[in-house]
C-alpha positions in Angstrom: 0.0 0.0 0.0 1.2 3.6 -0.7 1.7 5.9 2.2 -1.2 8.4 2.7 -3.5 6.7 0.2 -6.9 5.4 1.2 -6.6 1.6 1.4 -9.9 1.0 -0.5 -8.6 3.3 -3.3 -5.3 1.5 -3.3 -6.8 -1.9 -3.5 -9.2 -0.8 -6.3 -6.3 0.9 -8.1 -4.3 -2.3 -8.2 -7.2 -4.5 -9.3 -8.0 -2.2 -12.2 -4.3 -1.7 -13.1 -4.0 -5.5 -13.4 -7.2 -5.8 -15.5 -6.3 -2.9 -17.8 -2.8 -4.3 -18.4 -4.2 -7.8 -19.1 -6.7 -6.3 -21.6 -4.1 -4.1 -23.4 -1.6 -7.0 -23.6 -4.0 -8.7 -25.9 -3.6 -5.8 -28.4 -0.1 -4.6 -28.0 3.1 -4.2 -26.0 3.7 -2.1 -22.9 6.7 0.3 -23.0 7.4 3.4 -20.9 9.8 4.9 -23.4 7.5 5.2 -26.5 8.8 2.1 -28.3 5.8 -0.1 -27.6 2.1 0.3 -28.2 1.0 1.8 -24.9 2.2 2.7 -21.4 -0.1 2.3 -18.4 1.4 4.6 -15.7 2.5 2.5 -12.7 2.2 5.2 -10.1 -0.8 5.5 -7.8 -1.3 9.1 -7.0 -4.5 8.5 -5.0 -6.9 9.5 -7.7 -9.7 7.2 -9.0 -8.1 7.4 -12.5 -5.6 5.4 -14.5 -3.3 7.2 -16.9 -2.8 5.5 -20.2 -0.5 6.7 -23.0 -1.4 5.2 -26.4 1.4 5.1 -28.9 -0.2 2.8 -31.4 -3.3 4.2 -33.0 -4.8 0.8 -33.5 -5.5 0.9 -29.7 -8.1 3.7 -30.2 -10.3 1.4 -32.3 -13.8 1.0 -30.8 -13.4 -2.7 -29.9 -10.3 -1.9 -27.8 -12.0 1.0 -26.0 -15.0 -1.1 -25.3 -12.8 -3.8 -23.8 -11.1 -1.2 -21.6 -14.5 0.1 -20.6 -15.7 -3.3 -19.5 -12.8 -3.3 -16.9 -14.5 -0.4 -15.2 -17.8 -2.2 -14.7 -18.6 -2.0 -11.0 -16.3 0.9 -10.5 -18.4 3.9 -11.5 -16.1 6.5 -9.8 -13.1 5.4 -11.8 -11.9 6.3 -15.3 -9.1 5.7 -17.7 -7.6 8.9 -19.1 -6.0 7.8 -22.4 -3.7 10.3 -24.1 -2.8 9.6 -27.7 0.9 10.0 -28.5 1.7 8.1 -31.7 4.9 10.1 -32.6 3.6 11.2 -36.0 4.9 14.3 -37.7 2.7 17.4 -37.1 1.1 15.9 -34.0 -0.4 18.6 -31.8 1.5 19.5 -28.7 -1.7 20.1 -26.8 -2.5 16.4 -27.2 -5.8 14.6 -27.4 -7.4 11.5 -26.1 -10.3 9.7 -24.6 -11.6 9.6 -21.0 -13.2 6.2 -20.5 -15.9 5.6 -17.8 -17.9 2.5 -17.2 -20.9 4.1 -18.9 -19.5 6.9 -21.1 -16.5 7.8 -23.3 -15.5 11.5 -23.5 -14.0 11.7 -27.0 -11.3 14.4 -27.1 -9.8 13.2 -30.4 -8.9 16.0 -32.8 -9.7 14.1 -36.0 -8.0 16.5 -38.4 -4.6 15.3 -37.0 -5.5 11.6 -37.3 -4.6 9.6 -40.4 -7.7 9.2 -42.7 -8.4 5.6 -41.6 -9.0 6.8 -38.0 -11.0 10.0 -38.6 -14.4 8.3 -38.6 -14.1 6.3 -35.4 -17.2 6.4 -33.2 -17.6 5.1 -29.7 -20.9 3.8 -28.2 -22.1 6.1 -25.5 -19.6 8.8 -26.3 -19.6 12.5 -26.1 -17.4 14.3 -28.6 -15.6 17.5 -27.5 -13.9 18.4 -30.8 -15.2 18.2 -34.4 -18.8 17.6 -33.4 
């Protein structure tokens, strides 16, 4: 357990971290240095949120996001904040991503920066912030 962190939060954080990792390992490779497909931050800061860095755009496809969302079932206070960092030329510094809850996806993708094959992605139960 981490010092100063609520034991319930800490236990839930670990359960979800393990589930999310297991799910993502089906679709890609974890790497903290941008050489893999994703990085799930290993530090528990006491929030009810997991930080995910997506480096492979195939991981923003709806079936992957739905699989991640299923991990949050039973944890309505939790979310996965997924930033998208594929290392493409002309990628916006401000970033973009998805905030995944058990019952909703907040879609903050700026589609004009995505390759054409990813611009029409739609997520069930999503709310788009950009390019409505």
